[in-house]
C-alpha positions as CSV (number, residue, x, y, z in Angstrom):
1,M,94.8,8.9,187.9
2,A,93.6,10.1,191.2
3,R,92.0,14.3,192.0
4,Q,94.1,16.0,194.2
5,P,93.8,19.2,195.8
6,A,94.9,21.9,193.9
7,K,97.2,24.5,196.5
8,T,94.3,27.3,197.5
9,L,95.1,31.3,198.9
10,W,92.6,32.7,199.9
11,Y,92.0,36.7,201.4
12,D,89.4,38.6,202.2
13,R,88.2,42.1,201.3
14,P,84.8,44.5,202.3
15,R,83.1,43.4,199.6
16,Y,84.5,39.9,198.0
17,V,86.5,37.0,199.2
18,Y,89.2,36.3,197.2
19,L,90.7,32.5,196.4
20,E,92.9,31.6,194.1
21,F,94.0,27.9,192.9
22,C,97.7,27.5,192.0
23,V,97.9,25.7,188.8
24,E,100.1,25.7,186.1
25,D,98.7,26.0,182.6
26,S,94.8,25.0,183.2
27,T,92.6,23.5,181.4
28,D,89.0,22.2,181.7
29,V,88.8,24.7,184.4
30,K,85.2,24.4,186.2
31,V,83.8,26.5,188.6
32,V,80.2,26.4,190.4
33,F,79.6,29.2,192.9
34,E,76.9,27.9,195.3
35,D,75.4,30.4,198.1
36,Q,77.6,28.4,200.9
37,R,80.2,26.6,198.9
38,L,82.4,26.4,196.1
39,V,83.5,23.3,193.6
40,F,86.6,23.9,191.6
41,S,88.0,21.4,189.0
42,C,90.9,21.7,186.1
43,K,93.6,19.6,184.8
44,N,96.9,20.9,184.5
45,A,99.1,20.5,180.9
46,D,100.6,17.1,182.4
47,G,96.6,15.9,182.6
48,V,96.5,15.7,186.7
49,E,93.4,16.5,187.5
50,F,92.4,18.9,190.6
51,Y,89.4,18.9,192.6
52,N,88.7,21.6,195.5
53,E,85.3,21.5,197.5
54,I,85.2,24.6,199.9
55,N,81.9,24.7,201.9
56,L,82.3,28.8,202.7
57,Y,82.4,30.1,206.3
58,A,79.5,32.6,205.2
59,R,76.8,33.1,202.4
60,V,78.3,34.6,199.0
61,N,76.1,35.7,196.3
62,S,77.0,32.7,193.9
63,K,75.4,35.8,190.6
64,D,77.7,38.0,191.3
65,S,80.9,35.7,191.5
66,R,83.3,35.2,188.8
67,E,86.7,33.2,188.0
68,K,89.7,34.6,186.2
69,R,91.9,32.0,184.6
70,S,95.7,33.5,184.0
71,D,98.9,30.9,182.8
72,R,99.7,30.6,186.7
73,S,96.2,30.4,188.4
74,I,92.5,30.6,188.4
75,T,91.4,33.4,190.7
76,C,87.7,33.8,192.1
77,F,86.1,36.7,193.3
78,M,82.7,35.9,195.5
79,R,80.2,38.3,196.6
80,K,79.9,38.7,200.4
81,W,76.4,38.8,201.2
82,K,76.9,40.7,204.0
83,E,79.5,43.2,203.3
84,K,81.8,44.6,205.4
85,V,81.7,41.6,207.9
86,A,85.5,40.1,208.0
87,W,85.9,36.4,207.7
88,P,87.9,35.1,210.3
89,R,88.5,31.7,207.8
90,I,87.6,30.8,204.4
91,T,85.9,27.4,205.9
92,K,82.5,26.7,207.2
93,E,84.9,24.1,209.5
94,N,87.3,25.9,211.9
95,I,89.8,23.4,210.7
96,K,92.3,24.2,207.9
97,P,93.5,22.0,205.2
98,A,97.0,21.4,204.5
99,W,96.6,23.0,201.1
100,L,94.9,26.3,201.6
101,S,96.8,29.1,203.1
102,V,96.2,32.6,203.8
103,D,97.3,34.8,200.4
104,F,99.7,37.1,202.9
105,D,100.7,39.2,200.1
106,N,97.0,40.6,199.9
107,W,95.9,40.5,203.1
108,R,95.0,43.5,205.2
109,D,93.3,45.0,207.2
110,W,90.5,46.8,205.4
111,E,88.5,48.9,207.4
112,G,87.3,52.0,205.4
113,D,89.0,50.5,203.0
114,E,86.5,49.8,200.2
115,E,87.6,52.4,197.7
116,V,90.4,51.0,196.8
117,E,88.7,47.3,196.4
118,R,85.8,48.9,194.5
119,A,89.0,50.8,192.3
120,M,90.1,46.8,192.2
121,V,86.8,45.6,190.9
122,E,86.1,48.7,188.6
123,Q,89.7,48.0,187.1
124,Y,89.2,44.1,186.3
125,A,85.8,45.0,184.6
126,E,86.9,47.0,182.7
127,L,90.4,44.7,181.9
128,L,87.5,42.0,180.7
129,E,85.6,44.1,178.6
130,K,89.2,44.6,176.5
131,V,89.7,41.0,176.7
132,T,85.7,39.9,175.1
133,D,85.4,43.2,173.0
134,K,87.0,42.3,169.3
135,G,86.8,45.5,168.1
136,P,89.8,47.5,168.2
137,P,91.9,48.2,171.1
138,P,91.1,51.6,172.8
139,G,93.2,55.0,171.8
140,H,95.5,56.0,174.7
141,G,95.1,59.8,174.9
């Protein structure tokens, strides 16, 4: 079966650029972060293969970029090399593939919005620790 691109949403923040690949019940998820490119692939429950390759608008810190899989999608957050510089688009070329859209639910003008983003990233990091730490759940006090 031929590979097809996953429907992809993206939005911009002061320190990170977020990409969400909308594939439900994904398996074999592979995400490769490079300084100016992202390669994503997976399969869905029906065995359909998805593949997206994006040459990025600007450089990212590939070592400080992560992905998070959920039942509904795979979200990637990539650390910008130049923080607080808005990206007018996610792609290097000024063309918009049919499978790529702006995530208007999460898009907003973020001038001076670093605190909100830092809180989001820290909250996510805490969530990750809870998921990866197999110890007893923390007490709520």
